PQR file of N, CA, C, O and H, with PARSE charges and radii, in Angstrom:
ATOM      1  N   MET A   1     -48.540 -22.276 -25.079 -0.4000 1.5000
ATOM      2  CA  MET A   1     -49.734 -21.482 -25.440 -0.0000 2.0000
ATOM      3  C   MET A   1     -50.561 -21.145 -24.201  0.5500 1.7000
ATOM      4  O   MET A   1     -50.917 -22.053 -23.449 -0.5500 1.4000
ATOM      5  N   ALA A   2     -50.859 -19.945 -23.978 -0.4000 1.5000
ATOM      6  CA  ALA A   2     -51.597 -19.461 -22.825 -0.0000 2.0000
ATOM      7  C   ALA A   2     -53.111 -19.858 -22.952  0.5500 1.7000
ATOM      8  O   ALA A   2     -53.702 -19.777 -24.029 -0.5500 1.4000
ATOM      9  H   ALA A   2     -50.570 -19.208 -24.589  0.4000 1.0000
ATOM     10  N   LEU A   3     -53.705 -20.290 -21.798 -0.4000 1.5000
ATOM     11  CA  LEU A   3     -55.087 -20.650 -21.753 -0.0000 2.0000
ATOM     12  C   LEU A   3     -55.976 -19.417 -21.941  0.5500 1.7000
ATOM     13  O   LEU A   3     -56.921 -19.401 -22.731 -0.5500 1.4000
ATOM     14  H   LEU A   3     -53.225 -20.355 -20.923  0.4000 1.0000
ATOM     15  N   ALA A   4     -55.634 -18.433 -21.204 -0.4000 1.5000
ATOM     16  CA  ALA A   4     -56.398 -17.148 -21.239 -0.0000 2.0000
ATOM     17  C   ALA A   4     -55.387 -16.015 -21.083  0.5500 1.7000
ATOM     18  O   ALA A   4     -55.055 -15.635 -19.960 -0.5500 1.4000
ATOM     19  H   ALA A   4     -54.867 -18.445 -20.563  0.4000 1.0000
ATOM     20  N   PRO A   5     -54.900 -15.478 -22.186 -0.5600 1.5000
ATOM     21  CA  PRO A   5     -53.836 -14.440 -22.117  0.2800 2.0000
ATOM     22  C   PRO A   5     -54.220 -13.255 -21.335  0.5500 1.7000
ATOM     23  O   PRO A   5     -53.349 -12.580 -20.786 -0.5500 1.4000
ATOM     24  N   ALA A   6     -55.517 -12.945 -21.246 -0.4000 1.5000
ATOM     25  CA  ALA A   6     -55.948 -11.802 -20.483 -0.0000 2.0000
ATOM     26  C   ALA A   6     -55.939 -12.038 -18.916  0.5500 1.7000
ATOM     27  O   ALA A   6     -56.086 -11.115 -18.115 -0.5500 1.4000
ATOM     28  H   ALA A   6     -56.225 -13.493 -21.692  0.4000 1.0000
ATOM     29  N   ALA A   7     -55.768 -13.249 -18.585 -0.4000 1.5000
ATOM     30  CA  ALA A   7     -55.804 -13.560 -17.135 -0.0000 2.0000
ATOM     31  C   ALA A   7     -54.381 -13.826 -16.626  0.5500 1.7000
ATOM     32  O   ALA A   7     -54.191 -14.729 -15.811 -0.5500 1.4000
ATOM     33  H   ALA A   7     -55.649 -13.999 -19.236  0.4000 1.0000
ATOM     34  N   ASN A   8     -53.406 -13.086 -17.072 -0.4000 1.5000
ATOM     35  CA  ASN A   8     -52.007 -13.273 -16.560 -0.0000 2.0000
ATOM     36  C   ASN A   8     -51.956 -12.563 -15.249  0.5500 1.7000
ATOM     37  O   ASN A   8     -51.809 -11.341 -15.207 -0.5500 1.4000
ATOM     38  H   ASN A   8     -53.561 -12.353 -17.734  0.4000 1.0000
ATOM     39  N   THR A   9     -52.078 -13.335 -14.123 -0.4000 1.5000
ATOM     40  CA  THR A   9     -52.013 -12.780 -12.785 -0.0000 2.0000
ATOM     41  C   THR A   9     -50.620 -12.913 -12.343  0.5500 1.7000
ATOM     42  O   THR A   9     -50.053 -13.992 -12.520 -0.5500 1.4000
ATOM     43  H   THR A   9     -52.197 -14.328 -14.157  0.4000 1.0000
ATOM     44  N   PRO A  10     -49.961 -11.859 -11.743 -0.5600 1.5000
ATOM     45  CA  PRO A  10     -48.641 -11.971 -11.176  0.2800 2.0000
ATOM     46  C   PRO A  10     -48.511 -13.118 -10.205  0.5500 1.7000
ATOM     47  O   PRO A  10     -49.377 -13.228  -9.338 -0.5500 1.4000
ATOM     48  N   GLY A  11     -47.542 -13.961 -10.259 -0.4000 1.5000
ATOM     49  CA  GLY A  11     -47.337 -15.066  -9.345 -0.0000 2.0000
ATOM     50  C   GLY A  11     -47.935 -16.391  -9.854  0.5500 1.7000
ATOM     51  O   GLY A  11     -47.680 -17.436  -9.255 -0.5500 1.4000
ATOM     52  H   GLY A  11     -46.838 -13.871 -10.964  0.4000 1.0000
ATOM     53  N   THR A  12     -48.717 -16.376 -10.934 -0.4000 1.5000
ATOM     54  CA  THR A  12     -49.289 -17.559 -11.451 -0.0000 2.0000
ATOM     55  C   THR A  12     -48.239 -18.288 -12.279  0.5500 1.7000
ATOM     56  O   THR A  12     -47.717 -17.758 -13.260 -0.5500 1.4000
ATOM     57  H   THR A  12     -48.925 -15.528 -11.421  0.4000 1.0000
ATOM     58  N   THR A  13     -47.929 -19.576 -11.842 -0.4000 1.5000
ATOM     59  CA  THR A  13     -46.849 -20.250 -12.533 -0.0000 2.0000
ATOM     60  C   THR A  13     -47.342 -21.501 -13.289  0.5500 1.7000
ATOM     61  O   THR A  13     -46.647 -22.032 -14.156 -0.5500 1.4000
ATOM     62  H   THR A  13     -48.354 -20.007 -11.045  0.4000 1.0000
ATOM     63  N   SER A  14     -48.508 -21.938 -12.953 -0.4000 1.5000
ATOM     64  CA  SER A  14     -49.039 -23.095 -13.746 -0.0000 2.0000
ATOM     65  C   SER A  14     -50.521 -23.059 -13.835  0.5500 1.7000
ATOM     66  O   SER A  14     -51.169 -22.315 -13.099 -0.5500 1.4000
ATOM     67  H   SER A  14     -49.072 -21.507 -12.248  0.4000 1.0000
ATOM     68  N   LYS A  15     -51.106 -23.874 -14.752 -0.4000 1.5000
ATOM     69  CA  LYS A  15     -52.480 -23.957 -14.957 -0.0000 2.0000
ATOM     70  C   LYS A  15     -52.883 -25.416 -15.010  0.5500 1.7000
ATOM     71  O   LYS A  15     -52.048 -26.295 -15.225 -0.5500 1.4000
ATOM     72  H   LYS A  15     -50.579 -24.479 -15.350  0.4000 1.0000
ATOM     73  N   MET A  16     -54.197 -25.675 -14.807 -0.4000 1.5000
ATOM     74  CA  MET A  16     -54.773 -26.966 -14.862 -0.0000 2.0000
ATOM     75  C   MET A  16     -56.042 -26.949 -15.606  0.5500 1.7000
ATOM     76  O   MET A  16     -56.856 -26.039 -15.449 -0.5500 1.4000
ATOM     77  H   MET A  16     -54.875 -24.962 -14.632  0.4000 1.0000
ATOM     78  N   ILE A  17     -56.244 -28.004 -16.473 -0.4000 1.5000
ATOM     79  CA  ILE A  17     -57.558 -28.119 -17.148 -0.0000 2.0000
ATOM     80  C   ILE A  17     -58.276 -29.298 -16.610  0.5500 1.7000
ATOM     81  O   ILE A  17     -57.682 -30.369 -16.481 -0.5500 1.4000
ATOM     82  H   ILE A  17     -55.582 -28.743 -16.601  0.4000 1.0000
ATOM     83  N   ILE A  18     -59.546 -29.157 -16.284 -0.4000 1.5000
ATOM     84  CA  ILE A  18     -60.399 -30.216 -15.821 -0.0000 2.0000
ATOM     85  C   ILE A  18     -61.431 -30.558 -16.887  0.5500 1.7000
ATOM     86  O   ILE A  18     -62.145 -29.673 -17.358 -0.5500 1.4000
ATOM     87  H   ILE A  18     -60.029 -28.287 -16.389  0.4000 1.0000
ATOM     88  N   ASP A  19     -61.523 -31.838 -17.278 -0.4000 1.5000
ATOM     89  CA  ASP A  19     -62.457 -32.238 -18.217 -0.0000 2.0000
ATOM     90  C   ASP A  19     -63.688 -32.729 -17.451  0.5500 1.7000
ATOM     91  O   ASP A  19     -63.691 -33.844 -16.929 -0.5500 1.4000
ATOM     92  H   ASP A  19     -60.943 -32.558 -16.896  0.4000 1.0000
ATOM     93  N   ALA A  20     -64.721 -31.907 -17.384 -0.4000 1.5000
ATOM     94  CA  ALA A  20     -65.933 -32.205 -16.604 -0.0000 2.0000
ATOM     95  C   ALA A  20     -66.918 -32.899 -17.497  0.5500 1.7000
ATOM     96  O   ALA A  20     -68.071 -33.041 -17.090 -0.5500 1.4000
ATOM     97  H   ALA A  20     -64.719 -31.001 -17.808  0.4000 1.0000
ATOM     98  N   THR A  21     -66.560 -33.352 -18.700 -0.4000 1.5000
ATOM     99  CA  THR A  21     -67.469 -34.046 -19.602 -0.0000 2.0000
ATOM    100  C   THR A  21     -67.317 -35.518 -19.552  0.5500 1.7000
ATOM    101  O   THR A  21     -68.098 -36.255 -20.155 -0.5500 1.4000
ATOM    102  H   THR A  21     -65.624 -33.237 -19.031  0.4000 1.0000
ATOM    103  N   THR A  22     -66.262 -35.990 -18.800 -0.4000 1.5000
ATOM    104  CA  THR A  22     -66.072 -37.443 -18.704 -0.0000 2.0000
ATOM    105  C   THR A  22     -67.131 -38.022 -17.815  0.5500 1.7000
ATOM    106  O   THR A  22     -67.332 -37.555 -16.694 -0.5500 1.4000
ATOM    107  H   THR A  22     -65.628 -35.392 -18.310  0.4000 1.0000
ATOM    108  N   PRO A  23     -67.830 -39.061 -18.311 -0.5600 1.5000
ATOM    109  CA  PRO A  23     -68.882 -39.751 -17.486  0.2800 2.0000
ATOM    110  C   PRO A  23     -68.256 -40.521 -16.352  0.5500 1.7000
ATOM    111  O   PRO A  23     -67.183 -41.111 -16.480 -0.5500 1.4000
ATOM    112  N   VAL A  24     -68.967 -40.496 -15.227 -0.4000 1.5000
ATOM    113  CA  VAL A  24     -68.478 -41.175 -14.035 -0.0000 2.0000
ATOM    114  C   VAL A  24     -69.664 -42.026 -13.507  0.5500 1.7000
ATOM    115  O   VAL A  24     -70.827 -41.776 -13.823 -0.5500 1.4000
ATOM    116  H   VAL A  24     -69.838 -40.017 -15.124  0.4000 1.0000
ATOM    117  N   ALA A  25     -69.312 -43.026 -12.700 -0.4000 1.5000
ATOM    118  CA  ALA A  25     -70.375 -43.900 -12.093 -0.0000 2.0000
ATOM    119  C   ALA A  25     -71.202 -43.101 -11.086  0.5500 1.7000
ATOM    120  O   ALA A  25     -70.695 -42.113 -10.556 -0.5500 1.4000
ATOM    121  H   ALA A  25     -68.367 -43.229 -12.444  0.4000 1.0000
ATOM    122  N   PRO A  26     -72.430 -43.472 -10.801 -0.5600 1.5000
ATOM    123  CA  PRO A  26     -73.272 -42.734  -9.857  0.2800 2.0000
ATOM    124  C   PRO A  26     -72.710 -42.817  -8.460  0.5500 1.7000
ATOM    125  O   PRO A  26     -72.032 -43.784  -8.112 -0.5500 1.4000
ATOM    126  N   ASP A  27     -72.988 -41.799  -7.652 -0.4000 1.5000
ATOM    127  CA  ASP A  27     -72.449 -41.742  -6.288 -0.0000 2.0000
ATOM    128  C   ASP A  27     -73.411 -42.496  -5.334  0.5500 1.7000
ATOM    129  O   ASP A  27     -74.567 -42.107  -5.170 -0.5500 1.4000
ATOM    130  H   ASP A  27     -73.538 -41.013  -7.935  0.4000 1.0000
ATOM    131  N   ASN A  28     -72.915 -43.554  -4.728 -0.4000 1.5000
ATOM    132  CA  ASN A  28     -73.756 -44.388  -3.820 -0.0000 2.0000
ATOM    133  C   ASN A  28     -73.226 -44.303  -2.420  0.5500 1.7000
ATOM    134  O   ASN A  28     -72.750 -45.300  -1.877 -0.5500 1.4000
ATOM    135  H   ASN A  28     -71.976 -43.870  -4.862  0.4000 1.0000
ATOM    136  N   ARG A  29     -73.295 -43.119  -1.811 -0.4000 1.5000
ATOM    137  CA  ARG A  29     -72.683 -42.981  -0.496 -0.0000 2.0000
ATOM    138  C   ARG A  29     -73.718 -43.035   0.626  0.5500 1.7000
ATOM    139  O   ARG A  29     -73.317 -42.866   1.777 -0.5500 1.4000
ATOM    140  H   ARG A  29     -73.682 -42.310  -2.252  0.4000 1.0000
ATOM    141  N   GLY A  30     -74.989 -43.249   0.399 -0.4000 1.5000
ATOM    142  CA  GLY A  30     -75.921 -43.219   1.488 -0.0000 2.0000
ATOM    143  C   GLY A  30     -77.328 -43.629   1.014  0.5500 1.7000
ATOM    144  O   GLY A  30     -77.591 -43.834  -0.171 -0.5500 1.4000
ATOM    145  H   GLY A  30     -75.315 -43.386  -0.536  0.4000 1.0000
ATOM    146  N   HIS A  31     -78.211 -43.733   2.021 -0.4000 1.5000
ATOM    147  CA  HIS A  31     -79.603 -44.118   1.783 -0.0000 2.0000
ATOM    148  C   HIS A  31     -80.390 -42.821   1.871  0.5500 1.7000
ATOM    149  O   HIS A  31     -80.777 -42.415   2.966 -0.5500 1.4000
ATOM    150  H   HIS A  31     -77.998 -43.566   2.983  0.4000 1.0000
ATOM    151  N   PHE A  32     -80.637 -42.162   0.743 -0.4000 1.5000
ATOM    152  CA  PHE A  32     -81.353 -40.871   0.793 -0.0000 2.0000
ATOM    153  C   PHE A  32     -82.818 -40.980   0.789  0.5500 1.7000
ATOM    154  O   PHE A  32     -83.516 -39.966   0.796 -0.5500 1.4000
ATOM    155  H   PHE A  32     -80.323 -42.492  -0.147  0.4000 1.0000
ATOM    156  N   ASP A  33     -83.326 -42.186   0.777 -0.4000 1.5000
ATOM    157  CA  ASP A  33     -84.789 -42.379   0.809 -0.0000 2.0000
ATOM    158  C   ASP A  33     -85.276 -42.587   2.201  0.5500 1.7000
ATOM    159  O   ASP A  33     -86.481 -42.786   2.357 -0.5500 1.4000
ATOM    160  H   ASP A  33     -82.759 -43.010   0.771  0.4000 1.0000
ATOM    161  N   THR A  34     -84.455 -42.565   3.261 -0.4000 1.5000
ATOM    162  CA  THR A  34     -84.825 -42.780   4.608 -0.0000 2.0000
ATOM    163  C   THR A  34     -85.516 -41.546   5.137  0.5500 1.7000
ATOM    164  O   THR A  34     -84.917 -40.471   5.141 -0.5500 1.4000
ATOM    165  H   THR A  34     -83.477 -42.404   3.134  0.4000 1.0000
ATOM    166  N   PRO A  35     -86.790 -41.663   5.596 -0.5600 1.5000
ATOM    167  CA  PRO A  35     -87.406 -40.433   6.106  0.2800 2.0000
ATOM    168  C   PRO A  35     -86.750 -39.869   7.309  0.5500 1.7000
ATOM    169  O   PRO A  35     -86.185 -40.611   8.112 -0.5500 1.4000
ATOM    170  N   VAL A  36     -86.804 -38.543   7.467 -0.4000 1.5000
ATOM    171  CA  VAL A  36     -86.225 -37.841   8.623 -0.0000 2.0000
ATOM    172  C   VAL A  36     -87.253 -37.753   9.740  0.5500 1.7000
ATOM    173  O   VAL A  36     -88.416 -37.442   9.483 -0.5500 1.4000
ATOM    174  H   VAL A  36     -87.262 -37.941   6.814  0.4000 1.0000
ATOM    175  N   ARG A  37     -86.844 -38.020  10.979 -0.4000 1.5000
ATOM    176  CA  ARG A  37     -87.730 -37.944  12.061 -0.0000 2.0000
ATOM    177  C   ARG A  37     -87.219 -36.959  13.119  0.5500 1.7000
ATOM    178  O   ARG A  37     -86.007 -36.844  13.303 -0.5500 1.4000
ATOM    179  H   ARG A  37     -85.899 -38.272  11.188  0.4000 1.0000
ATOM    180  N   ASP A  38     -88.112 -36.246  13.818 -0.4000 1.5000
ATOM    181  CA  ASP A  38     -87.690 -35.313  14.820 -0.0000 2.0000
ATOM    182  C   ASP A  38     -87.154 -36.110  16.054  0.5500 1.7000
ATOM    183  O   ASP A  38     -87.596 -37.223  16.342 -0.5500 1.4000
ATOM    184  H   ASP A  38     -89.096 -36.339  13.668  0.4000 1.0000
ATOM    185  N   LEU A  39     -86.186 -35.483  16.759 -0.4000 1.5000
ATOM    186  CA  LEU A  39     -85.762 -36.123  17.991 -0.0000 2.0000
ATOM    187  C   LEU A  39     -86.766 -35.996  19.029  0.5500 1.7000
ATOM    188  O   LEU A  39     -87.616 -35.111  18.931 -0.5500 1.4000
ATOM    189  H   LEU A  39     -85.827 -34.579  16.525  0.4000 1.0000
ATOM    190  N   PRO A  40     -86.750 -36.858  20.090 -0.5600 1.5000
ATOM    191  CA  PRO A  40     -87.825 -36.846  21.125  0.2800 2.0000
ATOM    192  C   PRO A  40     -87.835 -35.497  21.890  0.5500 1.7000
ATOM    193  O   PRO A  40     -88.884 -35.100  22.399 -0.5500 1.4000
ATOM    194  N   GLU A  41     -86.723 -34.810  21.976 -0.4000 1.5000
ATOM    195  CA  GLU A  41     -86.687 -33.547  22.742 -0.0000 2.0000
ATOM    196  C   GLU A  41     -87.017 -32.350  21.894  0.5500 1.7000
ATOM    197  O   GLU A  41     -86.913 -31.237  22.408 -0.5500 1.4000
ATOM    198  H   GLU A  41     -85.871 -35.133  21.563  0.4000 1.0000
ATOM    199  N   THR A  42     -87.407 -32.473  20.639 -0.4000 1.5000
ATOM    200  CA  THR A  42     -87.734 -31.361  19.728 -0.0000 2.0000
ATOM    201  C   THR A  42     -88.786 -30.446  20.304  0.5500 1.7000
ATOM    202  O   THR A  42     -88.580 -29.233  20.351 -0.5500 1.4000
ATOM    203  H   THR A  42     -87.491 -33.378  20.222  0.4000 1.0000
ATOM    204  N   PRO A  43     -89.912 -30.987  20.745 -0.5600 1.5000
ATOM    205  CA  PRO A  43     -91.015 -30.067  21.320  0.2800 2.0000
ATOM    206  C   PRO A  43     -90.523 -29.236  22.458  0.5500 1.7000
ATOM    207  O   PRO A  43     -90.897 -28.068  22.560 -0.5500 1.4000
ATOM    208  N   GLU A  44     -89.676 -29.793  23.346 -0.4000 1.5000
ATOM    209  CA  GLU A  44     -89.157 -29.020  24.469 -0.0000 2.0000
ATOM    210  C   GLU A  44     -88.266 -27.863  23.961  0.5500 1.7000
ATOM    211  O   GLU A  44     -88.386 -26.724  24.413 -0.5500 1.4000
ATOM    212  H   GLU A  44     -89.372 -30.742  23.262  0.4000 1.0000
ATOM    213  N   TRP A  45     -87.364 -28.192  23.004 -0.4000 1.5000
ATOM    214  CA  TRP A  45     -86.513 -27.139  22.467 -0.0000 2.0000
ATOM    215  C   TRP A  45     -87.375 -26.079  21.719  0.5500 1.7000
ATOM    216  O   TRP A  45     -87.086 -24.885  21.803 -0.5500 1.4000
ATOM    217  H   TRP A  45     -87.266 -29.117  22.637  0.4000 1.0000
ATOM    218  N   ALA A  46     -88.342 -26.481  21.052 -0.4000 1.5000
ATOM    219  CA  ALA A  46     -89.199 -25.454  20.364 -0.0000 2.0000
ATOM    220  C   ALA A  46     -89.881 -24.557  21.326  0.5500 1.7000
ATOM    221  O   ALA A  46     -89.994 -23.357  21.073 -0.5500 1.4000
ATOM    222  H   ALA A  46     -88.577 -27.450  20.983  0.4000 1.0000
ATOM    223  N   ASP A  47     -90.332 -25.072  22.400 -0.4000 1.5000
ATOM    224  CA  ASP A  47     -90.984 -24.264  23.488 -0.0000 2.0000
ATOM    225  C   ASP A  47     -90.036 -23.292  24.061  0.5500 1.7000
ATOM    226  O   ASP A  47     -90.370 -22.130  24.292 -0.5500 1.4000
ATOM    227  H   ASP A  47     -90.240 -26.047  22.605  0.4000 1.0000
ATOM    228  N   ARG A  48     -88.791 -23.782  24.307 -0.4000 1.5000
ATOM    229  CA  ARG A  48     -87.699 -22.851  24.865 -0.0000 2.0000
ATOM    230  C   ARG A  48     -87.417 -21.755  23.909  0.5500 1.7000
ATOM    231  O   ARG A  48     -87.285 -20.604  24.327 -0.5500 1.4000
ATOM    232  H   ARG A  48     -88.520 -24.726  24.119  0.4000 1.0000
ATOM    233  N   LEU A  49     -87.312 -22.055  22.596 -0.4000 1.5000
ATOM    234  CA  LEU A  49     -87.036 -21.018  21.626 -0.0000 2.0000
ATOM    235  C   LEU A  49     -88.189 -19.986  21.537  0.5500 1.7000
ATOM    236  O   LEU A  49     -87.966 -18.777  21.466 -0.5500 1.4000
ATOM    237  H   LEU A  49     -87.420 -22.990  22.256  0.4000 1.0000
ATOM    238  N   ARG A  50     -89.401 -20.511  21.546 -0.4000 1.5000
ATOM    239  CA  ARG A  50     -90.554 -19.586  21.497 -0.0000 2.0000
ATOM    240  C   ARG A  50     -90.521 -18.700  22.726  0.5500 1.7000
ATOM    241  O   ARG A  50     -90.858 -17.520  22.628 -0.5500 1.4000
ATOM    242  H   ARG A  50     -89.582 -21.493  21.604  0.4000 1.0000
ATOM    243  N   ALA A  51     -90.132 -19.215  23.867 -0.4000 1.5000
ATOM    244  CA  ALA A  51     -90.110 -18.348  25.103 -0.0000 2.0000
ATOM    245  C   ALA A  51     -89.007 -17.304  24.991  0.5500 1.7000
ATOM    246  O   ALA A  51     -89.203 -16.154  25.383 -0.5500 1.4000
ATOM    247  H   ALA A  51     -89.858 -20.173  23.947  0.4000 1.0000
ATOM    248  N   LEU A  52     -87.822 -17.701  24.447 -0.4000 1.5000
ATOM    249  CA  LEU A  52     -86.746 -16.676  24.237 -0.0000 2.0000
ATOM    250  C   LEU A  52     -87.158 -15.668  23.244  0.5500 1.7000
ATOM    251  O   LEU A  52     -86.805 -14.501  23.417 -0.5500 1.4000
ATOM    252  H   LEU A  52     -87.663 -18.635  24.128  0.4000 1.0000
ATOM    253  N   ILE A  53     -87.869 -15.998  22.219 -0.4000 1.5000
ATOM    254  CA  ILE A  53     -88.226 -15.002  21.205 -0.0000 2.0000
ATOM    255  C   ILE A  53     -89.299 -14.081  21.794  0.5500 1.7000
ATOM    256  O   ILE A  53     -89.330 -12.886  21.502 -0.5500 1.4000
ATOM    257  H   ILE A  53     -88.155 -16.946  22.078  0.4000 1.0000
ATOM    258  N   ALA A  54     -90.191 -14.661  22.641 -0.4000 1.5000
ATOM    259  CA  ALA A  54     -91.241 -13.816  23.216 -0.0000 2.0000
ATOM    260  C   ALA A  54     -90.653 -12.814  24.268  0.5500 1.7000
ATOM    261  O   ALA A  54     -91.202 -11.736  24.500 -0.5500 1.4000
ATOM    262  H   ALA A  54     -90.166 -15.633  22.878  0.4000 1.0000
ATOM    263  N   ALA A  55     -89.562 -13.207  24.863 -0.4000 1.5000
ATOM    264  CA  ALA A  55     -88.967 -12.383  25.937 -0.0000 2.0000
ATOM    265  C   ALA A  55     -88.186 -11.163  25.302  0.5500 1.7000
ATOM    266  O   ALA A  55     -87.857 -10.208  26.006 -0.5500 1.4000
ATOM    267  H   ALA A  55     -89.116 -14.082  24.675  0.4000 1.0000
ATOM    268  N   ARG A  56     -87.909 -11.221  24.004 -0.4000 1.5000
ATOM    269  CA  ARG A  56     -87.173 -10.170  23.415 -0.0000 2.0000
ATOM    270  C   ARG A  56     -87.863  -8.894  23.437  0.5500 1.7000
ATOM    271  O   ARG A  56     -87.329  -7.895  22.955 -0.5500 1.4000
ATOM    272  H   ARG A  56     -88.176 -11.997  23.432  0.4000 1.0000
TER
END
């Protein structure tokens, strides 16, 4: 039985169904509550970028 008969693309030989309704455990790959801090050289780079933009 075809999944979508209107989608018969030449060269398609197989189809796959993904059940995205299956519950999974939460993703615990990092500490996303850690605040982000600028690098010490950030002000210097910002000044360089402003100078380059002004020179345009």
